[in-house]
C-alpha positions as CSV (number, residue, x, y, z in Angstrom):
1,M,28.2,9.2,-17.6
2,P,28.9,13.0,-17.2
3,L,27.7,14.8,-14.2
4,P,24.4,16.7,-14.7
5,E,24.4,20.5,-15.1
6,P,23.1,22.6,-12.3
7,R,19.6,23.0,-13.9
8,Q,19.4,19.3,-14.6
9,L,20.5,18.5,-11.1
10,A,17.7,20.9,-9.8
11,A,15.1,19.1,-12.0
12,I,16.2,15.8,-10.5
13,C,16.4,16.9,-6.8
14,V,13.4,19.3,-6.5
15,P,10.9,16.4,-6.8
16,G,12.7,14.5,-4.0
17,V,12.5,17.6,-1.8
18,A,8.8,18.0,-2.7
19,A,8.1,14.4,-1.8
20,L,9.9,14.8,1.5
21,M,7.9,17.9,2.4
22,L,4.6,16.4,1.5
23,C,5.3,13.2,3.5
24,V,6.5,14.7,6.7
25,I,3.5,16.9,7.2
26,E,1.6,15.4,10.2
27,L,3.4,12.2,9.7
28,T,2.5,10.7,13.0
29,T,-1.0,12.3,13.4
30,R,-2.9,9.7,11.5
31,S,-3.6,6.6,13.6
32,L,-2.0,3.3,12.7
33,W,-4.6,1.1,11.0
34,L,-5.1,-2.6,10.9
35,D,-2.3,-3.5,8.4
36,E,0.2,-1.1,10.1
37,G,-0.6,-3.0,13.3
38,A,0.4,-6.1,11.5
39,T,3.7,-4.5,10.4
40,A,4.4,-3.4,14.0
41,A,3.7,-6.9,15.4
42,I,5.6,-8.9,12.7
43,T,8.7,-6.7,12.8
44,A,8.8,-7.0,16.6
45,Q,9.3,-10.7,16.4
46,H,12.7,-12.4,16.5
47,G,14.2,-15.6,15.0
48,T,11.7,-18.4,14.4
49,A,8.8,-16.3,15.5
50,L,9.7,-13.7,12.9
51,W,9.9,-16.3,10.1
52,Q,6.6,-17.9,11.2
53,A,4.9,-14.5,11.1
54,I,6.2,-13.7,7.7
55,S,5.6,-17.1,6.2
56,A,2.0,-17.1,7.6
57,D,1.3,-14.3,5.0
58,G,2.7,-16.4,2.2
59,G,5.9,-14.4,1.9
60,N,4.0,-11.2,1.1
61,M,6.3,-8.2,1.8
62,L,9.0,-10.6,2.9
63,A,11.9,-8.2,2.1
64,Y,10.0,-5.3,3.6
65,Y,9.4,-7.1,6.9
66,V,13.0,-8.2,7.1
67,G,14.3,-4.7,6.4
68,M,11.8,-3.2,8.9
69,H,12.8,-5.7,11.5
70,I,16.4,-4.5,11.2
71,W,15.4,-0.9,11.1
72,V,13.1,-1.0,14.2
73,G,15.8,-2.8,16.1
74,I,17.8,0.4,15.6
75,A,15.2,3.2,15.6
76,G,12.5,1.7,17.8
77,H,8.8,1.0,17.3
78,S,7.3,4.5,17.4
79,A,4.9,5.6,14.7
80,L,7.7,7.9,13.4
81,A,10.2,5.1,13.2
82,L,7.7,2.7,11.5
83,R,6.8,5.3,8.8
84,L,10.2,6.9,8.1
85,P,11.4,4.2,5.6
86,S,8.3,4.8,3.5
87,V,9.0,8.5,3.5
88,A,12.6,7.7,2.2
89,A,11.1,5.4,-0.4
90,D,8.8,8.0,-1.7
91,C,11.6,10.6,-2.0
92,F,13.7,8.0,-3.9
93,S,10.8,7.2,-6.3
94,A,10.4,10.9,-7.2
95,V,14.1,11.3,-7.8
96,C,14.3,8.1,-9.8
97,V,11.4,9.0,-12.0
98,A,13.0,12.4,-12.7
99,L,16.2,10.7,-13.7
100,L,14.2,8.4,-16.0
101,G,12.6,11.4,-17.5
102,M,15.9,13.0,-18.2
103,R,17.3,9.9,-19.8
104,L,14.1,9.1,-21.8
105,F,13.3,12.6,-23.1
106,G,16.6,14.5,-22.7
107,D,14.6,17.5,-21.4
108,R,14.9,18.9,-17.9
109,R,11.3,20.3,-18.1
110,A,9.9,16.9,-18.8
111,A,12.1,15.4,-16.1
112,L,11.0,18.0,-13.5
113,A,7.4,17.4,-14.5
114,A,7.6,13.6,-14.2
115,G,9.3,13.9,-10.8
116,L,6.8,16.4,-9.5
117,L,3.8,14.3,-10.7
118,T,5.3,11.4,-8.8
119,A,5.9,13.4,-5.7
120,V,2.5,15.1,-5.7
121,S,0.6,11.8,-6.0
122,I,-2.2,11.3,-3.5
123,P,-1.7,7.5,-3.2
124,L,2.1,7.8,-3.0
125,V,1.9,10.4,-0.3
126,F,-0.5,8.3,1.6
127,W,1.7,5.2,1.3
128,G,4.7,7.4,2.1
129,Q,3.1,8.1,5.4
130,D,2.2,4.5,6.0
131,A,4.1,1.6,7.6
132,R,3.5,-0.8,4.7
133,G,5.6,-1.9,1.8
134,Y,3.8,-0.1,-1.1
135,A,6.1,2.9,-1.2
136,A,9.1,0.6,-1.1
137,L,7.6,-1.5,-3.9
138,V,7.1,1.6,-6.2
139,A,10.7,2.7,-5.4
140,A,12.1,-0.8,-6.3
141,I,10.1,-0.9,-9.6
142,S,11.2,2.6,-10.5
143,A,14.8,1.6,-9.9
144,S,14.3,-1.5,-12.0
145,F,13.1,0.6,-15.0
146,L,16.0,3.0,-14.5
147,A,18.5,0.1,-14.5
148,L,16.8,-1.3,-17.6
149,M,17.1,2.0,-19.3
150,V,20.9,2.2,-18.6
151,I,21.3,-1.4,-20.0
152,L,19.3,-0.6,-23.2
153,E,21.1,2.7,-23.7
154,S,24.5,1.2,-23.6
155,D,26.7,0.8,-26.7
156,P,25.6,-2.4,-28.4
157,E,29.2,-2.9,-29.7
158,R,30.4,-3.4,-26.1
159,P,29.5,-5.7,-23.3
160,P,26.5,-4.5,-21.2
161,P,27.5,-2.5,-18.1
162,P,27.9,-5.2,-15.4
163,L,26.9,-2.8,-12.6
164,A,23.7,-1.9,-14.4
165,V,22.9,-5.6,-15.0
166,A,23.6,-6.4,-11.4
167,A,21.5,-3.5,-10.2
168,Y,18.6,-4.6,-12.5
169,V,18.7,-8.1,-11.1
170,L,18.9,-6.9,-7.5
171,V,16.1,-4.3,-7.6
172,T,13.8,-6.4,-9.7
173,T,14.2,-9.4,-7.3
174,L,13.7,-7.0,-4.4
175,A,10.5,-5.7,-5.9
176,L,9.2,-9.2,-6.2
177,Y,10.1,-10.0,-2.6
178,I,8.2,-6.9,-1.5
179,G,5.1,-7.6,-3.6
180,G,4.4,-10.4,-6.1
181,V,2.3,-7.9,-8.1
182,A,5.6,-6.5,-9.4
183,L,5.6,-9.5,-11.7
184,L,3.1,-7.6,-13.9
185,V,5.7,-5.0,-15.0
186,I,8.2,-7.6,-16.3
187,P,6.4,-8.3,-19.6
188,A,6.4,-4.5,-20.2
189,Q,10.1,-4.4,-19.7
190,V,10.7,-7.3,-22.1
191,I,8.5,-5.7,-24.8
192,A,10.4,-2.4,-24.3
193,A,13.7,-4.2,-24.9
194,R,12.2,-5.9,-28.0
195,L,10.9,-2.7,-29.5
196,V,14.2,-0.8,-28.8
197,G,16.0,-3.7,-30.5
198,R,18.9,-3.8,-28.0
199,R,20.1,-6.1,-25.3
200,L,17.1,-8.4,-25.4
201,R,19.2,-11.4,-24.6
202,T,20.9,-9.5,-21.8
203,V,17.5,-8.6,-20.3
204,V,16.1,-12.1,-20.7
205,G,19.3,-13.6,-19.1
206,A,19.0,-11.2,-16.2
207,L,15.3,-12.1,-15.7
208,T,16.3,-15.8,-15.7
209,V,18.5,-15.1,-12.8
210,V,15.7,-13.2,-11.1
211,A,13.4,-16.1,-11.6
212,A,15.9,-18.5,-10.0
213,L,16.3,-16.2,-7.0
214,C,12.5,-16.0,-6.6
215,V,12.0,-19.8,-6.4
216,P,12.0,-19.8,-2.6
217,L,9.4,-17.1,-2.7
218,L,7.2,-19.1,-5.1
219,V,7.5,-22.2,-2.9
220,L,6.5,-20.2,0.2
221,A,3.5,-18.6,-1.6
222,V,2.2,-21.9,-2.9
223,H,2.4,-23.6,0.5
224,Q,1.4,-20.7,2.8
225,G,-0.2,-18.0,0.6
226,G,-3.9,-18.8,1.1
227,P,-4.9,-16.7,4.2
228,S,-3.8,-13.3,2.9
229,L,-5.6,-13.8,-0.5
230,S,-8.9,-14.6,1.2
231,S,-9.5,-11.0,2.1
232,V,-9.0,-9.6,-1.4
233,P,-12.3,-8.2,-2.7
234,P,-13.6,-9.7,-5.9
235,F,-13.6,-7.8,-9.2
236,S,-16.4,-5.3,-9.5
237,S,-17.1,-1.9,-10.9
238,T,-16.2,-0.4,-7.5
239,T,-12.7,-2.0,-7.5
240,L,-12.2,-1.0,-11.1
241,A,-13.1,2.6,-10.4
242,Q,-10.8,2.6,-7.3
243,G,-8.0,1.3,-9.4
244,A,-8.5,4.0,-12.0
245,I,-8.6,6.7,-9.3
246,A,-5.3,5.4,-7.8
247,M,-3.5,5.0,-11.1
248,V,-4.0,8.7,-12.1
249,S,-3.6,10.0,-8.5
250,G,-7.1,11.4,-8.5
251,G,-7.5,10.1,-4.9
252,L,-7.3,6.9,-2.9
253,A,-10.5,5.1,-2.1
254,P,-11.6,4.0,0.4
255,Q,-8.9,5.7,2.5
256,F,-10.0,9.1,1.1
257,H,-13.6,10.0,0.5
258,I,-14.6,10.2,-3.1
259,S,-15.8,13.7,-4.0
260,N,-16.9,15.5,-7.1
261,L,-13.3,16.9,-7.3
262,T,-12.0,13.3,-7.2
263,V,-14.2,12.4,-10.1
264,I,-13.0,15.4,-12.1
265,A,-9.3,14.8,-11.4
266,T,-9.7,11.1,-12.3
267,A,-11.5,11.8,-15.5
268,A,-9.0,14.4,-16.6
269,G,-6.1,12.1,-15.6
270,V,-7.5,9.2,-17.6
271,A,-8.1,11.4,-20.6
272,L,-4.6,12.8,-20.5
273,V,-3.0,9.4,-20.1
274,L,-4.9,7.9,-23.0
275,T,-4.0,11.0,-25.1
276,G,-0.3,10.7,-24.2
277,V,-0.1,7.0,-25.0
278,T,-1.9,7.5,-28.3
279,L,0.1,10.5,-29.4
280,S,3.4,8.8,-28.4
281,S,2.5,5.7,-30.4
282,I,1.6,7.8,-33.4
283,A,4.9,9.7,-33.1
284,L,6.8,6.5,-33.0
285,L,5.1,5.1,-36.1
286,R,5.9,8.4,-37.9
287,R,9.5,8.0,-36.7
288,S,9.4,11.5,-35.2
289,E,10.3,10.0,-31.8
290,S,12.7,7.3,-30.7
291,P,11.5,3.9,-29.4
292,W,12.2,5.1,-25.9
293,V,9.0,7.1,-25.9
294,L,6.9,4.0,-25.6
295,M,8.5,2.7,-22.4
296,P,6.3,4.9,-20.1
297,G,3.2,3.8,-22.0
298,L,4.2,0.1,-21.8
299,W,4.7,0.6,-18.0
300,V,1.1,1.7,-17.7
301,V,-0.8,-0.3,-20.3
302,V,0.8,-3.8,-20.0
303,P,0.5,-4.2,-16.2
304,A,-3.0,-2.6,-16.2
305,V,-4.3,-5.0,-18.9
306,L,-2.7,-8.0,-17.1
307,A,-4.1,-7.0,-13.7
308,L,-7.5,-6.4,-15.1
309,A,-7.6,-9.7,-17.0
310,A,-6.5,-11.5,-13.8
311,A,-9.1,-9.9,-11.7
312,V,-11.9,-10.6,-14.3
313,I,-11.1,-14.3,-14.4
314,G,-11.1,-14.5,-10.6
315,V,-7.4,-14.3,-9.6
316,P,-7.2,-12.4,-6.3
317,M,-6.0,-8.9,-7.3
318,E,-6.3,-5.7,-5.2
319,L,-6.6,-3.3,-8.2
320,P,-6.3,-0.1,-6.2
321,R,-3.0,-1.2,-4.7
322,A,-1.7,-2.8,-7.9
323,A,-2.4,0.4,-9.7
324,T,-0.1,2.3,-7.3
325,M,3.0,0.8,-9.1
326,L,1.8,2.4,-12.4
327,I,1.9,5.9,-11.0
328,P,5.5,6.6,-12.1
329,G,4.7,5.4,-15.6
330,V,1.6,7.7,-15.7
331,A,3.9,10.6,-14.5
332,L,6.3,9.9,-17.4
333,V,3.5,9.7,-20.0
334,L,2.0,13.0,-18.8
335,A,5.5,14.7,-18.7
336,W,6.0,13.7,-22.4
337,L,2.6,14.9,-23.3
338,L,3.0,18.3,-21.7
339,F,6.5,19.1,-22.8
340,R,7.6,16.8,-25.7
341,S,4.5,16.2,-27.8
342,G,4.6,19.6,-29.5
343,W,2.4,21.6,-27.2
344,D,3.6,25.1,-26.5
345,P,5.6,25.3,-23.2
346,P,3.2,27.8,-21.5
347,F,0.4,25.4,-22.3
348,G,2.3,22.5,-20.8
349,W,3.2,24.4,-17.7
350,G,-0.4,25.5,-17.3
351,W,-1.7,21.9,-17.4
352,L,1.0,20.8,-15.0
353,V,0.1,23.5,-12.5
354,L,-3.6,22.6,-12.9
355,I,-3.0,18.8,-12.3
356,L,-0.8,19.4,-9.3
357,A,-3.3,21.9,-7.8
358,L,-6.2,19.5,-8.2
359,R,-4.3,16.8,-6.4
360,L,-3.2,19.1,-3.6
361,I,-6.8,20.3,-3.1
362,V,-7.8,16.7,-2.5
363,L,-4.7,15.8,-0.5
364,V,-4.4,18.7,2.0
365,P,-7.8,18.3,3.8
366,N,-7.0,14.6,4.4
367,Y,-3.7,15.2,6.3
368,G,-4.0,13.8,9.8
369,T,-7.4,12.2,9.3
370,S,-7.6,8.5,10.4
371,P,-9.7,6.2,8.2
372,E,-9.2,3.6,11.0
373,P,-8.8,5.5,14.3
374,W,-7.5,2.7,16.4
375,H,-5.9,5.2,18.8
376,A,-9.3,6.6,19.6
377,V,-10.7,3.1,20.1
378,V,-8.0,2.1,22.6
379,K,-8.3,5.4,24.4
380,R,-12.1,4.9,24.7
381,V,-11.9,1.4,26.0
382,L,-9.0,2.0,28.4
383,S,-10.7,5.1,29.9
384,V,-13.5,3.1,31.5
385,S,-12.3,-0.6,31.5
386,R,-10.9,-2.6,34.4
387,P,-8.8,-5.7,34.6
388,S,-12.0,-7.7,35.4
389,D,-13.4,-6.7,32.0
390,C,-12.8,-8.7,28.8
391,V,-12.2,-7.8,25.2
392,A,-12.9,-9.9,22.1
393,F,-11.7,-9.1,18.6
394,Y,-13.3,-10.1,15.3
395,P,-11.2,-10.7,13.3
396,Q,-8.3,-11.2,15.7
397,D,-6.1,-8.9,13.6
398,G,-7.5,-6.0,15.6
399,R,-5.6,-7.2,18.7
400,M,-2.3,-6.2,17.1
401,T,-3.1,-2.6,16.6
402,F,-5.0,-2.4,19.9
403,D,-2.0,-3.9,21.7
404,Y,0.4,-1.4,20.0
405,Y,-1.5,1.6,21.4
406,R,-2.3,-0.2,24.7
407,R,1.5,-0.5,25.4
408,G,2.0,3.2,24.7
409,M,-0.7,4.5,27.1
410,K,-0.3,5.2,30.8
411,D,-3.0,2.9,32.0
412,G,-2.5,0.3,29.3
413,H,-0.7,-2.1,31.6
414,T,-3.1,-1.8,34.5
415,N,-6.6,-1.2,33.2
416,A,-6.5,-3.2,30.0
417,P,-9.4,-5.7,29.8
418,R,-8.4,-9.4,29.6
419,S,-8.2,-10.6,26.0
420,V,-10.5,-13.6,25.5
421,L,-10.6,-13.7,21.7
422,P,-7.9,-14.5,21.1
423,D,-7.3,-16.0,24.5
424,A,-3.8,-14.7,25.0
425,P,-2.3,-12.6,27.8
426,W,-1.0,-9.1,27.2
427,G,2.7,-8.7,27.3
428,H,3.5,-11.2,24.5
429,I,3.3,-9.7,21.0
430,S,1.7,-12.1,18.6
431,T,0.6,-11.9,15.0
432,Y,-2.9,-12.6,13.7
433,L,-3.5,-12.4,9.9
434,D,-7.0,-12.7,8.6
435,A,-7.9,-14.7,11.8
436,Y,-11.7,-15.0,11.9
437,T,-11.8,-17.6,14.6
438,L,-15.1,-18.0,16.5
439,P,-15.5,-19.3,20.1
440,I,-17.5,-22.4,21.0
441,R,-20.7,-21.9,23.0
442,V,-19.1,-23.3,26.2
443,T,-16.4,-20.7,25.9
444,M,-18.9,-17.8,25.7
445,S,-20.7,-19.2,28.7
446,D,-17.4,-19.0,30.5
447,W,-17.0,-15.4,29.5
448,A,-20.4,-14.7,31.0
449,V,-19.0,-15.9,34.4
450,R,-15.5,-14.4,34.3
451,C,-16.2,-11.0,32.6
452,Q,-18.1,-8.3,34.4
453,R,-18.1,-6.3,31.1
454,L,-17.1,-7.4,27.6
455,W,-16.0,-5.3,24.7
456,L,-16.5,-6.7,21.2
457,I,-14.3,-4.9,18.7
458,S,-14.8,-5.8,15.0
459,A,-13.4,-4.5,11.8
460,K,-13.4,-5.4,8.1
461,P,-15.8,-8.3,8.2
462,G,-17.0,-7.6,4.7
463,S,-20.3,-6.3,3.3
464,P,-23.5,-8.4,2.9
465,G,-24.2,-9.5,-0.7
466,T,-20.6,-9.5,-1.9
467,D,-18.4,-12.6,-2.2
468,S,-18.9,-15.8,-0.3
469,A,-15.9,-15.1,2.0
470,S,-17.3,-11.8,3.1
471,R,-20.7,-13.2,3.6
472,A,-19.2,-16.0,5.8
473,R,-17.4,-13.4,7.9
474,N,-20.5,-11.3,8.3
475,S,-22.4,-14.5,9.3
476,G,-19.7,-15.3,11.8
477,L,-19.9,-11.8,13.3
478,G,-23.7,-12.1,13.5
479,W,-23.4,-15.5,15.2
480,L,-21.0,-14.0,17.8
481,E,-23.2,-11.0,18.5
482,Q,-26.3,-13.2,19.0
483,G,-24.3,-15.5,21.4
484,L,-23.2,-12.5,23.4
485,K,-26.8,-11.1,23.6
486,H,-28.0,-14.3,25.2
487,R,-25.3,-14.1,27.9
488,F,-24.7,-10.3,28.4
489,V,-26.8,-7.2,28.4
490,P,-25.9,-4.8,25.5
491,V,-24.9,-1.4,26.8
492,S,-23.5,0.7,24.0
493,S,-22.3,0.6,20.4
494,Q,-20.0,3.0,18.6
495,R,-18.5,3.3,15.1
496,Y,-15.1,4.6,14.3
497,G,-13.6,5.5,10.9
498,W,-14.8,4.8,7.4
499,S,-12.2,2.9,5.4
500,S,-12.9,-0.2,7.4
501,T,-15.4,0.7,10.0
502,I,-14.4,-0.3,13.5
503,L,-17.4,-1.3,15.6
504,V,-17.0,-1.2,19.4
505,R,-19.8,-2.9,21.3
506,E,-20.0,-2.9,25.1
507,Y,-21.8,-5.6,27.0
508,R,-22.3,-6.0,30.8
509,Q,-22.7,-9.1,32.9
510,L,-26.3,-10.3,33.5
511,G,-27.6,-9.2,36.9
512,K,-24.9,-6.5,37.3
513,P,-25.7,-2.8,37.5
514,D,-25.6,-0.9,34.3
515,R,-22.3,1.0,34.4
516,R,-23.1,2.7,31.1
517,S,-20.2,4.7,29.9
518,G,-22.0,6.6,27.2
519,S,-22.5,6.0,23.5
């Protein structure tokens, strides 16, 4: 493959630079949230403890956790270190999509547009600043499509490029080991190979190897995968709307508040994507375009339909996060529509600038804001607590993020209240995933004797009137609150954040003076 010309190279590299600039802005300002706390706790484990922590989540993000464990062993556990791999993944995705645009369309304008639409994506920037595996998942899927493109483009009279086939097997397997939702893009890839009429046997053979490599992951998911799926919200109009917003990068709910501008950006994005898919299909039928033009549309439509069908029939499916892996496909569809569908170039550039401007207007005010400000929660509790006080978490997941910030604060080792739910001493990092354990009444009575003051910190218990799991969690929280009210005197209650509201309730021991610390 010849080296790209300077202008082509710029079209490929500029999106990567743009992604880097957008992701490093206030990278460590936003507080770690509940799931990032899980990343910090899991990757801090070693040996058997590490494997138990990963397997407890059914192998979800297995490859990400292993890679992060190696990385934090080198770079440390600071928020910067935890989030830098996601920044790199975001940059890689933008460059990869620009390369795909160049190969699919043979047009540096379309390649630049596709890369920029990937870089300036609200969900991808958020996940690029987040210590979770979603940015890495998008990067692996983008690399999988690029490797597939190289295989399908190769001379059918010669054997398929072995490096491209190996890369396709490697990155596709990696994507599945980061997130099983990557399985939804594989049918789109097979259909693309069938429509192009090349290398179908090679692709199917490579996917057979991928399937064999993923057998351990399947076994782990079957035996251990229940706990993480129990927290997935059921299908509803809300989750459908959130998925659409994320897919077209109009916003990211509930992490970002939905505004009128979010609705406008989402409506315009959905309309443009549907227009692009329709026009590219018509162009293919009229033979005015090559079969390659359908690959981006397949990347969007096939996984979206499969995810929606799965959610409707009751399969646990987080539509907003599943939609994130469609963003590069959406970027390629829009790039073709703006610069290859017959529109005049000034019109295409105008639409591109408008789309990017709408996204930036939504994105910029949200820099540094914390949907789950655990740092503020820990600072508040430690500022007034004493070792004779106690703290209970519901669910116990909150202990991981609380402990992360506790260890980083000056008084975190001396003034931290005793952890009674879970009943585990500070100093040993443990993982708690969707742990909604409730104490028995005798245990709460013991708290009333031992704890001069008790803090109850709760998050993500679910909303009344939704699915049975959420109702059960709310019921458990209500039971716990009632039990504490019979044994303690309520002092204050504060709410933090909005994505998953953190409730901090303060109780004092019966018969003790009211050391009210404000509310």
